[in-house]
C-alpha positions in Angstrom: -180.9 -121.3 234.9 -183.6 -122.6 232.6 -186.9 -120.8 232.0 -189.7 -121.9 234.2 -192.8 -120.4 235.8 -192.8 -119.4 239.5 -195.7 -117.4 240.9 -194.7 -113.8 241.6 -196.4 -110.7 242.9 -194.7 -108.8 240.1 -196.6 -107.8 237.0 -194.8 -109.1 233.9 -194.6 -107.3 230.6 -193.2 -109.2 227.6 -191.7 -107.0 225.0 -189.8 -107.7 221.8 -186.5 -106.8 223.3 -187.0 -107.5 227.0 -189.0 -108.9 229.9 -190.1 -106.3 232.5 -191.3 -107.3 236.0 -193.1 -104.4 237.7 -193.6 -104.2 241.5 -197.0 -103.9 243.1 -196.5 -100.1 243.6 -194.9 -97.4 241.5 -191.3 -98.4 240.7 -188.6 -96.2 242.3 -185.7 -98.5 241.6 -184.5 -100.8 238.9 -182.3 -103.9 238.4 -181.1 -104.3 234.8 -180.2 -108.0 234.6 -178.3 -109.4 231.6 -178.5 -113.1 230.7 -175.7 -115.4 229.6 -174.7 -116.7 226.2 -177.5 -118.5 224.3 -180.2 -117.7 226.9 -182.7 -114.8 226.8 -184.3 -112.3 229.1 -186.6 -115.0 230.6 -183.7 -116.9 232.1 -183.5 -115.2 235.4 -187.2 -114.2 235.8 -187.9 -117.2 238.1 -185.2 -115.9 240.5 -187.1 -112.7 241.4 -189.7 -114.2 243.7 -186.9 -116.2 245.4 -185.0 -113.1 246.4 -187.1 -112.4 249.5 -187.3 -108.7 248.9 -189.4 -106.8 251.4 -193.2 -106.7 250.9 -194.2 -103.5 249.1 -190.8 -102.8 247.6 -190.6 -100.6 244.5 -188.0 -102.5 242.5 -188.6 -103.0 238.8 -186.6 -105.8 237.1 -185.6 -105.4 233.5 -184.4 -108.5 231.7 -183.3 -107.5 228.1 -182.8 -110.0 225.3 -179.4 -110.0 223.6 -179.5 -109.8 219.8 -179.2 -112.9 217.8 -175.8 -113.2 216.1 -173.4 -115.8 214.9 -171.0 -117.0 217.6 -167.6 -118.3 216.4 -167.2 -120.6 219.4 -170.4 -122.4 218.5 -169.3 -123.0 214.9 -170.9 -119.8 213.7 -174.4 -120.8 214.7 -176.7 -117.9 215.5 -177.8 -117.4 219.1 -178.5 -114.6 221.5 -175.2 -113.2 222.5 -174.0 -109.8 223.9 -170.8 -110.2 221.8 -168.9 -112.8 219.8 -166.7 -115.3 221.5 -164.0 -116.8 219.3 -162.5 -119.2 221.9 -162.5 -119.7 225.7 -159.1 -118.1 226.0 -158.8 -114.6 227.4 -158.0 -113.2 224.0 -160.9 -115.1 222.4 -163.4 -113.5 224.6 -162.3 -109.9 223.7 -164.8 -108.8 221.0 -164.3 -105.1 221.7 -166.8 -104.0 219.0 -169.6 -106.3 220.3 -168.9 -105.3 223.9 -169.1 -101.6 223.0 -172.5 -102.2 221.2 -173.9 -104.0 224.2 -172.6 -101.3 226.5 -174.5 -98.7 224.4 -177.6 -100.8 224.8 -177.3 -100.9 228.6 -176.7 -97.1 228.6 -179.9 -96.7 226.6 -181.8 -98.8 229.1 -180.5 -96.7 232.0 -181.5 -93.6 230.1 -185.0 -95.0 229.7 -185.3 -95.6 233.4 -184.1 -92.1 234.1 -186.8 -90.7 231.8 -189.3 -92.8 233.8 -188.2 -91.0 237.0 -185.6 -93.5 238.4 -182.3 -91.9 239.2 -179.0 -93.7 238.5 -178.4 -94.0 242.3 -181.4 -96.3 242.4 -180.3 -98.6 239.5 -178.3 -101.8 239.9 -176.6 -103.4 236.8 -176.5 -107.2 237.0 -175.4 -110.0 234.7 -174.6 -113.7 234.5 -171.6 -115.0 232.6 -171.4 -113.1 229.3 -174.0 -110.7 230.6 -171.9 -110.2 233.7 -169.0 -109.2 231.6 -171.1 -106.6 229.9 -172.4 -105.4 233.3 -168.8 -105.0 234.6 -167.7 -103.2 231.5 -170.6 -100.8 231.4 -171.1 -100.0 235.1 -167.5 -99.0 235.8 -167.5 -96.6 232.8 -170.9 -95.1 233.5 -170.6 -91.3 234.2 -173.1 -91.2 237.1 -173.0 -93.1 240.4 -175.1 -96.2 240.2 -176.5 -98.2 243.2 -174.5 -101.4 242.6 -173.0 -103.9 240.3 -173.8 -107.6 240.5 -171.5 -109.9 238.5 -172.3 -113.6 238.5 -170.0 -116.4 237.2 -168.2 -114.0 235.0 -165.0 -112.0 234.3 -163.8 -108.5 233.5 -163.4 -108.0 229.7 -160.9 -105.6 228.0 -159.4 -105.0 231.4 -156.3 -103.3 229.9 -158.6 -100.4 229.0 -160.2 -100.0 232.4 -157.7 -97.5 233.8 -158.1 -95.1 230.9 -161.9 -95.6 230.4 -163.3 -96.0 234.0 -165.3 -93.1 235.3 -164.6 -91.6 238.7 -168.3 -91.5 239.5 -168.3 -95.2 240.1 -164.9 -95.7 241.7 -166.6 -96.6 245.0 -169.4 -98.6 243.4 -170.5 -101.6 245.6 -169.5 -104.6 243.5 -170.7 -108.1 244.4 -169.0 -110.9 242.4 -170.2 -114.5 242.9 -168.7 -117.7 241.3 -169.1 -121.4 241.4 -166.1 -123.3 242.8 -166.6 -126.0 240.1 -167.5 -123.8 237.1 -166.3 -125.6 233.9 -167.3 -122.7 231.6 -165.8 -119.6 233.3 -163.2 -121.1 235.7 -163.2 -119.7 239.2 -159.5 -118.8 238.7 -160.5 -116.6 235.8 -163.1 -114.9 237.8 -160.7 -114.5 240.8 -158.2 -112.9 238.4 -160.7 -110.3 237.5 -161.5 -109.7 241.2 -157.8 -109.3 241.9 -157.4 -106.9 239.0 -160.3 -104.8 240.2 -159.0 -104.8 243.8 -155.6 -103.7 242.7 -157.2 -100.9 240.7 -158.8 -99.7 243.9 -162.3 -101.1 243.7 -164.0 -102.7 246.7 -165.1 -106.2 245.6 -167.3 -108.5 247.7 -166.3 -111.9 246.4 -168.3 -115.0 247.3 -168.0 -118.6 246.0 -170.4 -121.5 246.2 -170.0 -125.2 245.7 -171.7 -125.3 242.2 -170.9 -125.2 238.5 -172.0 -122.6 236.0 -175.3 -121.8 237.6 -177.0 -120.2 240.6 -178.0 -121.9 243.9 -180.6 -121.1 246.6 -178.1 -119.9 249.2 -176.6 -117.5 246.6 -180.1 -116.2 245.5 -180.9 -115.4 249.2 -177.6 -113.5 249.5 -178.4 -111.6 246.3 -181.8 -110.6 247.8 -180.2 -109.3 251.0 -177.6 -107.4 249.0 -180.2 -105.8 246.7 -182.3 -104.9 249.8 -179.3 -103.0 251.2 -178.4 -101.4 247.9 -182.0 -100.4 247.1 -183.7 -99.6 250.4 -187.4 -98.9 250.5 -188.3 -95.2 250.2 -191.8 -95.5 251.4 
């Protein structure tokens, strides 16, 4: 995705560390959506009005910005990144310290939503690419049942730690993983290997592929909207 403006009924608030889209009425649910490497919280804002959520829904969308940090893969150039990537190998993507820091950030965002009156069972954690890796890592370890986990064009990091670190509260968490069949950045085989690992660990993963590269497409966006509507049904 690239930032662009699409008219939306949401009220947008731009903060130093995030973009927040408020629904027309008081929010009673939230989607925390993490962007990919080198992007920022604006990247998926244009997707929201394309989701086709029901009129009068109460879903807040929170798009945090990753911190700016040097990324080894990019010759040490500083960019927004949830953690460092040394190479595109499985080992090169395993920045445990950076992933832990980003997980704490997401935990804090969930805590803020809870303080605002939104229960964990009305919160979906979503992410694209590197943001999706953090979403997977965080949601499966969160100690209270969430509403859902949306992982786009991504993979499960530090998977050898999942068995010992996963929390029972989210063992039956609805997980939707989507991937492009021609993705040259995160190969579909790499994503499928994460799906297989999660399935073998007992998680129910809804896996869907689309004829695209490292991106999102209209058919996929419509499917995300339907899935979010099911996960976060209207309460009024």
